[in-house]
N, C-alpha and C positions, 0 to 999 in steps of 0.2 A: 274208745279211748286210744289216743295216739301214744305209742311207746316212745319214751324219751331217754336221753342219756343223763349224765351227771349234771348237777347245777353249774351254771356258768356265770361269772361276774366279770369276765374279761374276754377279749377277742379269741376266737378259736384258731386252731392251726389252719383249718380250712379258710377262714376269713383272712388270715395273714399271709398264707402261702399259696393255697390252691386256687382260690378265686382270682387273684391277680394274674396267675398263669393262664387260666381259662380266658380272661378278658384279653390278654395280649395275643393269644392264639387266634381269637375271633377277629381282632383288629388286623392281624397279619393276613387273614383269609380274605378280607375285603380290599386288600392292597391293589388288586387288579382293577377295581372299580373306582376307587378314589385316586386323586392325583398324587403320585409319588415320584421321586427322582429315579432316573434310570439305575443308579447304583443301588437304591433300596429295592427296586423290583428284581434286579439281578441277584441280590443277596437272598431275597425271599425265595426266588425260583430255585436257587441252588440248595437252599435248606429243604425245600419240598422234595427235590429230586433225590437227595441222599436218604430220605426216609422211605422210599419205595413206592410202587405203583398204588398200593391200597391206600396209603396215607395221602398220596397226590389226589386220588379220586375223592376222598372225604374233604380234603381242602378245597377242591374245585367246586364241590356241591355246596359247601358252606359259603363260598364266595358268591355263587349264583343266588342263594337265598338272601344274601345281604341286599340285593336290589329287588328281588321278587317280593320279599316280606320285610321291608326296612324297619317297621315299628317293632316287629318281633325280634329282629336281630339286635336292634339298639337296646331293647328291654333285657335281652339275654346278656349283653355285654355289661350293662349296669348291674344286673343281678349277680353274675359271677358263677352261677352253678352249672350253667349249660356249656357244653364243649362243642368242638367241630363234629364229634361223634353224634351228638344230639341233632345237629343240623343235617348231617348225612342221613340219619334215620328218618327225618321228616322228608327229605328229598326222595329217598328210595321208596318210602312207603307210598308216596303220591305217584311217583313215576311207574311203579309196578302195580298200581290198583287197576284191575281189569275194567271196572265200571267207569272210572275216570278216563282211562285210555280210550274207551269207546266213545265217550262224550266228546273228547278232544278231536278224535278222528271224524266224528259226525259233523261237528261244527266247523272244521277246517281251520286254516291259519288265521291268526288275529293280526293282520298287517298293521292296523292302526295302533297296536301296542308294540309290535316287534320293532318298529322303526325308532322307538323312543328309548329302547334299552339295549344292553349288550346281547350278543347271541347266546341263546340258551343251549344246553347240551341236548335237550329233547323238548318236544312241544309241551306246553303246559296250559292250564286254565286259570285265567285271572280271577274269575269268581271263586273258584276253589281255593286259590292262594289267599284271597282276602278273608274267607271264612276260617281257614286253618290258622292264619295269622292271628286273628282275633281270639280264637279258641286257645291257642298256645299261650298268648299273653295273659289271658284270664286265668288259665291253669297255673302258670308260673307265679303269678301274683297271689294266688290262693294257697301256695305251698310256703308255709312260714319258715323263716330262718331260725327264729327263736320263739319260745313260749314263755310268757311271764308267769312266775310262780304265784300261787294263790295269795300269799302275803304281799306280793309286789317287791320283795326284798332281793330278788335275783331273777335269773332267766335260765331256761333249759333248752338245749338244742334238740329238736326232733330228729329222729333218724331220717336218712335221705329219702325224700319222696319225689325228687326230680330225677326219676329213672327213665332210661330209654324204653323199657317195657311199658311203663305208664304213658309215656309220650306217644308211643305207637297207638295205644288205645284212643287217646285224644284225637289223633289224626284220622284214624279209621272212622270213629263216630262222626266227626265233622264232615269228612268226605261223603259219607252215607247221607247225611242231612243235605249236603249240597246237591247230590244227585237226585234226591227226592224233590227238592225245590225245582230243579230243571225239568223233571218229569211232569210235575204239576203244571208248570208253565207251558210245556209243549202240548199237554192235553188240552189246556184252556185255549191255546192258540189254534189247535186243530179243530176244536169245537166251534170257535168263532169263524174259521174258514168254511166249515160246513154250513153254518147259518147263512153266510154271505152267498154261497152257491145256491141255497134254497131260495133266498130272496131274489136272486137274479133269474132263476127259473120261473118263479111266480110272476115277476115283471114281464118276462118274455111271453108267457102265456096270456097275460092280460093285454099285451100289445099285439096280439094276433100272430105271435111267432117271431116278431122282430126282436133282435138282440138289444138289450138295454145297454146304456153306456157303461163301459168297464169301470170298476171301482179301483181307485188308485191304490197301489200296493204300499206296504210299509217302506220307509226310506232306509232300510238296512237289510 
């Protein structure tokens, strides 16, 4: 059973004051991606500078996720409960994940994607981004703003479930699932390659040692 607070029949303080602030901050963070006037960009840059290096890093990471995971970012803006701290937590959790870093290093740069988007602070995996984006959107939508009372005469606000601690668990679980999918794909691809080598050896033996025509490689 979910613990709830008092019965509510009107907007909460969070809905009236906190959620709008969170939405504005997320909109400001994507200012470097969307078209804005030079005056607006300068004002936002000055605001970020006055808040220190730590805030600037969180702001920068949120801005990067606005184009790496646009659906998640828009959903968070509309919802109002997520902040740039949540975005920073997603960015850092993925950037520091050892298994994901190894996958990115092994597969190399993704030039076909990099040319279409702004420069990222560090290499990233588009497949991991897509899966994490879907998982976070689903998680956020499953965390209710309000619970209707049994009689239907009012509503109650559940205690905050959109926490950074829980968000990190969602990211970790999804990244682990992504790495497992890549491992299975690599194993299947390796098995098919071994089968092709065996077939070529058999054809060569059947032709008296002459090499069979090479099999065309995958176009990627």
